[in-house]
C-alpha positions in Angstrom: 185.3 139.0 88.3 182.8 136.6 86.5 183.5 132.9 87.1 183.6 130.6 84.1 180.8 128.2 83.7 181.5 124.6 84.9 181.5 121.9 82.4 179.1 118.9 82.9 181.0 116.0 84.3 181.3 112.8 82.3 179.1 110.6 84.6 176.4 113.3 84.6 176.5 113.5 80.8 176.1 109.7 80.6 173.1 109.7 82.9 171.5 112.4 80.7 172.1 110.4 77.5 170.8 107.3 79.2 167.6 109.1 80.0 167.3 110.1 76.3 167.9 106.6 75.2 165.2 105.3 77.6 162.7 107.9 76.4 163.3 107.0 72.7 162.9 103.4 73.5 159.6 103.9 75.3 158.1 105.8 72.5 159.7 103.8 69.7 156.5 101.8 69.0 154.2 104.8 68.8 156.2 107.3 66.8 157.9 107.2 63.4 161.1 105.2 63.2 162.9 108.3 62.1 162.6 109.8 65.5 164.3 106.8 67.1 167.1 107.1 64.5 167.4 110.8 65.3 167.7 110.1 69.1 170.4 107.5 68.5 172.3 109.8 66.1 172.2 112.6 68.7 173.5 110.3 71.4 176.4 109.2 69.3 177.1 112.8 68.2 177.2 114.0 71.8 179.5 111.2 72.9 181.9 112.1 70.0 181.8 115.7 71.1 182.8 114.6 74.6 185.7 112.6 73.3 186.9 115.6 71.3 186.3 114.0 67.8 183.5 116.4 66.8 182.5 120.0 67.7 179.2 121.4 69.0 176.9 122.2 66.1 176.7 125.9 65.1 173.6 127.9 64.6 173.3 127.0 60.9 173.6 123.3 61.6 171.0 123.6 64.4 168.6 125.4 62.2 169.1 122.7 59.5 168.4 119.9 62.0 165.3 121.6 63.3 163.9 122.2 59.8 164.7 118.6 58.7 163.0 117.2 61.9 159.9 119.3 61.3 159.7 118.3 57.7 160.0 114.6 58.6 157.2 114.9 61.2 155.0 116.7 58.7 155.6 114.0 56.1 154.8 111.2 58.6 151.6 112.8 59.8 149.9 114.0 56.7 146.4 113.6 58.1 146.6 116.8 60.1 147.3 118.0 63.6 146.8 115.5 66.4 148.4 114.8 69.8 150.9 112.5 68.1 152.3 115.4 66.2 153.0 117.3 69.4 154.5 114.2 71.0 156.8 113.8 68.0 157.9 117.4 68.1 158.6 117.0 71.8 160.7 113.9 71.2 162.6 115.6 68.4 163.3 118.6 70.6 164.5 116.3 73.4 166.9 114.6 71.0 168.3 117.8 69.5 168.6 119.4 73.0 171.2 116.7 73.9 173.6 118.4 71.4 173.5 121.5 73.8 174.4 119.6 76.9 177.3 121.4 78.5 176.4 123.3 81.7 174.3 122.2 84.7 171.4 124.5 83.7 171.2 123.1 80.2 171.2 119.5 81.6 168.5 120.4 84.1 166.2 121.8 81.3 166.9 118.7 79.2 165.8 116.4 82.0 162.6 118.4 82.6 161.8 117.8 78.9 162.5 114.1 79.4 159.8 114.1 82.2 157.4 115.5 79.7 158.3 112.8 77.2 157.6 110.2 79.9 154.1 111.8 80.5 153.5 111.5 76.7 154.4 107.8 76.9 151.6 107.2 79.4 149.1 108.6 77.0 149.7 105.6 74.8 150.1 102.9 77.4 148.4 102.4 80.8 149.0 98.8 81.5 151.0 97.3 84.3 154.2 96.8 82.2 154.0 100.4 81.1 153.7 101.5 84.7 156.8 99.6 85.6 158.7 101.0 82.7 157.6 104.5 83.6 158.7 104.1 87.2 162.2 102.9 86.0 162.4 106.0 83.7 161.4 108.3 86.6 164.1 106.7 88.7 166.7 107.2 85.9 165.7 110.9 85.4 165.8 111.7 89.1 169.2 109.9 89.3 170.4 112.1 86.3 169.3 115.2 88.2 171.2 114.1 91.2 174.3 113.4 89.1 174.1 116.8 87.4 174.1 118.6 90.8 176.6 116.2 92.5 180.3 117.0 93.2 182.2 115.9 90.1 185.1 114.3 92.0 182.8 112.4 94.4 180.7 111.3 91.4 183.8 110.0 89.6 184.6 107.9 92.6 181.0 106.7 93.2 179.2 106.7 89.8 176.2 104.7 91.1 175.6 107.0 94.0 172.9 109.0 92.1 170.8 105.8 91.6 170.8 105.3 95.4 169.9 109.0 95.9 167.0 108.7 93.5 165.7 105.5 95.1 165.8 107.2 98.5 164.0 110.3 97.1 161.2 108.2 95.4 160.9 106.0 98.5 160.2 109.1 100.6 157.6 110.2 98.1 155.8 106.9 98.1 153.7 107.3 101.3 152.4 110.7 100.1 151.5 109.1 96.7 149.6 106.3 98.4 147.8 108.8 100.7 146.7 111.0 97.8 145.5 108.0 95.8 143.4 106.8 98.7 141.8 110.1 99.8 141.7 112.3 96.7 138.3 112.3 94.9 138.2 111.0 91.3 137.7 113.9 88.9 136.7 113.5 85.2 139.3 114.7 82.6 139.0 118.3 81.7 140.0 117.8 78.1 141.0 115.1 75.7 142.7 114.9 72.3 142.6 111.9 69.9 145.7 109.9 69.2 146.5 109.2 65.6 146.6 105.4 65.7 145.9 103.2 62.7 142.9 101.0 62.9 143.9 97.6 63.9 140.6 95.8 63.8 138.9 92.9 62.1 135.4 94.5 61.9 134.9 96.7 64.9 134.5 100.2 63.4 132.0 103.0 62.9 130.5 101.2 59.9 130.8 98.0 57.9 131.5 97.6 54.2 131.7 93.9 53.2 133.4 93.5 49.8 135.5 96.7 49.9 138.5 94.9 51.4 140.0 91.6 50.3 142.1 91.3 53.5 141.0 92.8 56.8 143.5 94.3 59.3 144.6 91.9 62.1 145.9 92.9 65.5 146.5 91.3 68.8 146.0 94.6 70.6 144.1 94.2 73.9 140.4 95.3 73.7 139.3 94.5 77.3 139.4 91.9 80.1 136.3 90.6 81.9 136.5 88.8 85.3 133.7 86.4 86.3 133.7 85.7 90.1 131.2 82.9 89.7 133.0 81.2 86.8 133.4 81.8 83.0 130.4 80.9 80.8 131.0 78.7 77.7 132.9 80.3 74.9 130.0 80.0 72.5 127.9 82.3 74.7 130.4 85.1 74.9 128.9 87.7 72.5 130.1 91.1 73.6 127.7 93.7 72.2 129.0 97.1 71.3 126.9 98.9 68.7 124.1 98.3 66.2 124.2 99.0 62.5 120.7 99.6 61.1 121.1 101.5 57.8 122.3 100.0 54.5 122.9 102.1 51.4 123.8 99.2 49.0 127.4 98.8 50.1 127.9 100.1 53.6 126.1 99.4 56.9 126.1 102.3 59.3 124.6 103.4 62.6 121.7 105.8 62.5 119.7 104.4 65.5 121.7 106.0 68.3 120.1 109.3 67.7 116.6 107.7 67.9 117.2 106.0 71.3 116.4 107.6 74.6 119.6 107.3 76.6 119.3 107.3 80.4 122.0 107.4 83.1 122.6 103.9 84.5 123.8 105.3 87.8 120.4 106.3 89.0 118.8 104.0 91.7 117.8 101.4 92.4 121.2 99.6 92.3 121.0 96.0 91.3 121.0 93.5 94.2 123.8 91.0 94.8 127.3 90.9 93.5 128.1 91.8 89.8 128.0 88.9 87.4 131.3 90.2 85.8 133.6 93.2 85.8 135.3 94.7 82.8 138.5 96.6 82.4 138.1 98.4 79.1 141.0 99.7 77.1 140.8 103.1 75.3 139.3 102.9 71.8 138.4 106.5 71.0 134.7 105.7 70.8 131.8 105.7 73.4 131.0 102.0 73.1 130.6 100.0 76.3 130.8 96.2 75.8 128.6 93.8 77.7 126.9 90.4 77.2 123.2 89.9 76.6 120.7 91.1 79.2 123.2 93.3 80.9 122.4 96.0 83.6 124.8 98.6 84.8 124.8 101.0 87.8 127.5 103.5 86.8 126.9 107.3 86.6 129.5 107.6 83.8 127.5 105.3 81.5 124.1 105.7 79.8 121.8 102.9 78.5 119.0 102.8 75.9 116.8 100.1 77.5 117.9 97.5 74.9 121.1 96.5 76.6 123.3 98.9 74.6 125.5 101.3 76.6 127.5 104.4 75.9 130.2 106.2 77.9 129.8 109.9 78.6 132.5 110.8 76.1 135.0 109.2 73.7 137.3 106.8 75.6 140.9 107.9 75.7 141.7 106.2 79.0 141.2 102.8 80.7 138.0 102.4 82.7 136.5 99.7 84.8 132.8 98.9 85.4 130.6 96.2 86.9 127.8 94.4 85.1 124.8 92.6 86.5 122.7 90.1 84.6 119.0 91.1 84.2 117.1 87.8 84.2 113.6 87.6 82.8 113.5 91.2 81.4 110.3 91.9 79.5 110.9 92.4 75.7 110.7 96.0 74.5 108.0 97.1 72.1 108.9 97.8 68.5 107.2 101.1 67.4 106.0 101.4 63.8 108.8 103.9 63.0 111.4 101.4 64.4 109.8 98.5 62.4 110.0 100.6 59.2 113.7 101.5 59.9 114.7 97.8 60.5 112.9 96.7 57.3 114.3 99.5 55.1 116.4 98.5 52.0 117.9 100.5 49.2 115.6 101.2 46.2 118.1 99.9 43.7 120.7 97.2 43.6 121.1 93.6 44.8 118.0 92.5 42.8 118.7 88.7 43.1 119.1 88.8 46.9 115.9 90.9 47.2 114.0 88.5 45.0 115.2 85.5 47.1 114.0 87.1 50.3 110.7 88.1 48.9 110.1 84.6 47.6 110.5 83.2 51.1 107.9 85.7 52.3 105.5 84.8 49.5 105.7 81.1 50.4 104.0 82.0 53.7 106.7 80.6 55.9 107.1 81.6 59.5 110.0 83.8 60.7 111.7 80.8 62.3 111.3 78.8 59.0 112.8 81.7 57.0 115.8 81.9 59.3 116.3 78.1 59.1 116.1 78.4 55.3 118.7 81.1 55.2 121.1 79.3 57.5 120.7 76.1 55.5 121.8 78.1 52.4 124.9 79.3 54.3 125.7 75.8 55.6 125.6 74.2 52.1 128.2 76.1 50.1 129.8 79.0 51.9 133.4 79.2 53.1 134.9 81.2 55.9 138.1 83.0 54.9 140.0 86.1 55.8 141.0 86.7 52.2 137.8 86.9 50.3 137.6 88.3 46.7 136.5 91.9 46.2 132.9 92.4 45.4 131.3 94.7 42.8 128.5 97.3 43.1 125.9 94.7 44.1 127.9 93.4 46.9 125.2 91.2 48.5 124.4 89.6 45.2 128.0 89.0 44.4 128.6 87.4 47.8 125.4 85.2 47.9 125.4 84.0 44.3 129.0 84.2 43.0 132.0 84.3 45.5 130.3 82.7 48.6 133.6 83.3 50.5 134.0 85.8 53.3 134.1 86.4 57.0 131.7 87.6 59.7 130.9 90.9 58.0 129.8 89.3 54.8 127.7 86.6 56.5 125.9 89.0 58.9 125.3 91.8 56.3 123.9 89.5 53.7 121.8 87.7 56.3 120.2 90.9 57.6 119.5 91.9 54.0 117.7 88.6 53.3 115.7 88.9 56.5 114.5 92.5 55.7 113.6 91.4 52.1 111.5 88.6 53.7 109.7 91.1 55.9 111.5 90.4 59.2 113.0 93.4 61.1 116.7 92.8 61.4 119.9 94.6 62.2 123.7 94.0 62.4 125.4 93.9 65.8 129.1 94.8 66.1 131.2 93.7 69.0 133.5 90.8 70.0 133.0 87.1 70.3 134.8 84.8 72.7 138.2 85.6 74.0 141.1 83.8 75.7 139.8 82.2 78.9 141.9 81.9 82.0 139.8 79.3 83.9 142.0 79.2 86.9 141.9 83.0 87.5 138.3 83.3 86.1 138.8 86.1 83.6 138.6 86.4 79.8 141.1 88.4 77.7 139.5 89.8 74.5 141.7 91.2 71.8 141.1 93.1 68.6 141.2 90.0 66.4 138.1 88.7 68.4 136.0 91.5 66.8 132.9 90.0 65.3 129.6 90.8 63.6 126.3 88.9 63.9 122.6 89.5 63.3 119.6 90.2 65.4 116.0 89.6 64.2 112.8 90.8 65.8 110.4 88.3 67.3 107.1 89.7 68.6 107.0 87.2 71.5 110.6 87.6 72.8 112.1 90.8 71.2 115.5 90.8 69.6 116.9 87.4 69.0 120.6 86.7 68.1 121.4 84.8 65.0 125.1 84.2 64.0 125.5 83.0 60.4 129.2 82.6 61.0 128.6 79.9 63.6 126.8 77.9 60.9 129.6 78.3 58.3 132.6 78.0 60.7 131.4 76.8 64.1 135.0 76.5 65.3 135.3 80.3 65.0 132.7 80.6 67.8 133.5 77.5 69.9 137.3 77.7 69.8 137.9 81.3 68.9 139.8 83.2 66.2 143.2 82.3 67.7 142.6 78.6 67.4 141.1 78.9 63.9 144.1 80.9 62.6 147.0 79.9 64.8 149.7 80.9 62.3 148.3 84.4 61.7 150.9 87.2 62.0 148.5 88.9 64.5 149.8 86.6 67.2 153.5 87.5 66.8 155.0 89.5 69.6 158.3 91.2 70.4 159.3 88.1 72.4 158.7 85.9 69.5 155.9 84.0 71.2 152.2 83.5 70.4 149.1 84.7 72.2 147.2 81.6 71.1 146.6 78.5 73.2 150.0 76.8 72.5 152.0 77.7 75.5 155.8 77.9 75.9 157.7 79.1 78.9 157.5 82.7 77.6 153.8 82.1 76.9 153.2 81.0 80.5 155.2 84.0 81.7 153.0 86.3 79.6 149.8 84.7 81.1 151.1 85.5 84.6 152.0 89.1 83.7 148.6 89.4 81.9 146.9 88.3 85.1 148.9 90.7 87.2 148.0 93.5 84.8 144.4 92.6 85.1 144.4 92.6 88.9 146.3 95.9 89.2 144.1 97.6 86.6 141.0 96.2 88.1 141.9 97.4 91.6 143.2 100.9 90.6 140.5 101.6 88.0 137.8 100.2 90.2 138.7 102.5 93.0 136.1 105.1 92.2 134.5 107.7 94.3 131.9 105.3 95.8 134.6 102.9 96.9 136.8 105.7 98.2 133.9 107.0 100.3 133.1 103.6 101.6 136.7 102.9 102.6 137.0 106.3 104.3 133.8 105.7 106.2 135.0 102.2 107.4 138.2 103.8 108.6 136.3 106.7 110.1 138.3 109.1 108.0 135.5 110.8 106.1 135.9 114.0 108.0 138.4 116.8 107.6 139.9 116.2 111.1 140.3 112.5 110.4 142.2 113.1 107.1 144.4 115.7 108.8 145.2 113.3 111.6 146.2 110.6 109.2 148.2 112.9 107.1 150.0 114.4 110.1 150.7 111.0 111.6 151.9 109.6 108.3 154.2 112.6 107.7 155.6 112.3 111.2 156.3 108.6 110.7 158.0 109.2 107.4 160.2 111.9 108.8 161.0 109.7 111.8 162.0 106.9 109.6 164.1 109.2 107.5 165.9 110.6 110.6 166.5 107.0 111.8 168.0 106.1 108.5 170.3 109.2 108.5 171.4 108.3 112.0 172.2 104.7 111.1 174.0 105.8 108.0 176.1 108.2 110.0 177.0 105.5 112.5 178.1 103.2 109.7 180.3 105.8 108.1 183.7 106.7 109.6 183.6 109.9 111.7 184.9 113.0 110.0 186.1 116.0 112.0 183.8 119.0 111.7 186.8 121.1 110.7 187.4 119.0 107.7 183.7 119.0 106.8 183.6 122.8 106.8 186.8 123.0 104.7 185.2 120.7 102.1 182.1 122.9 102.1 184.3 125.9 101.4 185.9 124.0 98.4 182.4 123.1 97.1 181.3 126.8 97.3 184.3 127.8 95.2 183.4 125.0 92.8 179.9 126.5 92.5 181.5 129.9 91.7 183.6 128.3 89.0 186.8 127.2 90.6 186.5 123.5 91.5 189.3 121.9 93.5 191.2 119.1 91.8 191.3 115.7 93.6 195.1 115.8 94.0 195.3 119.4 94.9 196.6 120.2 98.4 195.0 122.9 100.6 197.9 125.3 100.1 198.1 124.6 96.3 194.4 125.3 96.0 194.6 128.5 98.0 197.5 129.8 95.8 195.5 129.1 92.7 192.5 131.0 94.1 194.7 133.9 94.9 196.2 133.9 91.4 192.8 133.7 89.8 191.4 136.6 91.8 188.7 134.5 93.4 186.5 136.3 96.0 187.7 136.1 99.6 191.0 134.7 98.3 193.2 136.4 100.9 191.2 135.2 103.9 190.9 131.7 102.3 194.7 131.6 101.9 195.4 132.5 105.5 192.7 130.0 106.7 194.2 127.2 104.4 197.7 127.7 105.9 196.3 127.4 109.5 194.2 124.4 108.5 197.2 122.6 106.9 199.2 123.4 110.0 196.5 122.0 112.3 195.9 118.9 110.0 199.5 117.8 109.8 200.6 118.8 113.3 201.9 116.0 115.5 199.7 117.0 118.4 196.7 119.1 117.2 195.9 122.0 119.5 192.2 122.0 120.6 192.2 125.8 121.0 193.5 126.4 117.5 190.8 123.9 116.2 188.0 125.9 117.8 189.4 129.2 116.5 189.6 127.7 113.0 185.9 126.6 113.3 184.8 130.1 114.1 186.8 131.6 111.1 185.5 129.0 108.7 181.9 129.6 109.8 182.3 133.3 109.0 184.0 132.7 105.6 181.3 130.1 104.7 178.5 132.7 105.4 180.2 135.3 103.1 180.8 132.7 100.3 177.2 131.4 100.5 175.9 135.0 99.9 178.3 135.3 96.9 177.2 131.8 95.6 173.5 132.8 95.8 174.1 136.1 93.9 176.1 134.1 91.3 173.2 131.7 90.7 170.7 134.5 90.4 173.0 136.3 87.9 173.3 133.1 85.8 169.6 132.5 85.9 168.9 136.0 84.7 171.4 135.5 81.9 169.6 132.4 80.9 172.6 130.1 81.4 
């Protein structure tokens, strides 16, 4: 006779729905708000089903919900397929799957999907706070799995027991996790997919079009952190170079010089002497840019350099990385070839006639390059205004900015300055990167955010090479000396979920954020900085760089873990009241009948349960009825007979063996049926 499928207990259902709520909360900031509403609606619907106020959705309703979810996702991601689309589909499937939670098997599949959703969350966030949230979510999912497979009656009496079980399970896995982190080699990713994230920048992009936008995007998103063991340099010197724009078509500056450079791996010897000047933990930005200060030198096999202190990662960055930077003092200036000189002097044939005439007039006057630069900076200083809300410019954007609006931000100043220098016969280019950052003088590191993005100019001097000129520092010196956050303290870029600011005005929450920020930097620096070189160095110091050494540590660690677990079990058993082995085996018999579909009620006596099993035609019902009568007689006897007790133990062991075989066959049958 086929046993009916057991219904999911109420505590187990609540654990599963809590896992769904946590998954929806983790991904709420990275997915459309409609998916969060879908998850909340499915949770409420399933709770109403449990209370008997609604029924499970039929096939037609399920099909309608799936179609509506797919249509909503397609409308939210019109730009095409990306990893975000698949994550959104995964989250929608997890939410809708909650409406099918009824049996143990369905709950188990649901929780496996929740683990996939957690992995998707880590694609968006890799900071310390995200790691803590992910660990809490893992703990909740493991606790839900324990609740799904727990005895319903015991779970009703101890609803928090799955949380303790999950904590024990994860604690036992922790030593293995640490061991694998220490000894496993670091492998590059096999594949990567872009995330569809809207640009949240003030100027750091593939190109630059001053005049096309009257209001730039502003974001407090983290760009990178840089730690300075020897102390942080002054804020006015923190120019973080990323890329160079050398081509101007009349409105847009773009990069065409990367293809002309000869990129060489920076990891080739010799390695720079001494300790690094600073170390950077760079956030993923979906480009290959590596940010450094002037005169930088790297020794990293993942990074290539061009000989002019520009660096590129081996592929687009979709993960956090860490790298060390040395300062290269007294480096000889590179030579500018005739082709390069022509490229850095090139201007469009048409357009911006007044700016072109102004630059050429400076050249006709016979002034030196330094005098021309001073004349251009004097022009900026006299009548230009720094603002994040400049007016739009027409087709001749440089003329419109220099002679009409005279209002803009770093892109306007740098682009127009380079145009004037080229018109005056001075090779020049635009440099994109970041300037400044929030300095933590006590802990000696700088936090650079997206609103610190900046553009400046470089001109060529035959005696010293490329020379940085920042016109923005002439118009708004406070932007360079104090930073963007101090210049615009009321910008919405600084608002956060906690209602605090990321600028210099500190409240209690602001101080807490600084401490968490520092902890995130330290953890990220240590974990990301633990590369193959450091791994090999550590293993050599510990004399574990051989196979036998690793096997000995692994075996010893595994033995210590098992010994600790056995000691914990022994202590737990000592603290618990002793239960007679006969009662323990009888409870196991009842659990096996529960697995087969006939759970015992908490108030049911042994004889009452046996009579119900006989009436239901349960397997081995006759033998179980006789055994239950003997067990009840032994249990309630005034002076229990030891011989009867030993005979009952033998009978119970035989019945347990037969029921275990039936339970295994029952599970296989349900698995083949897809239940």
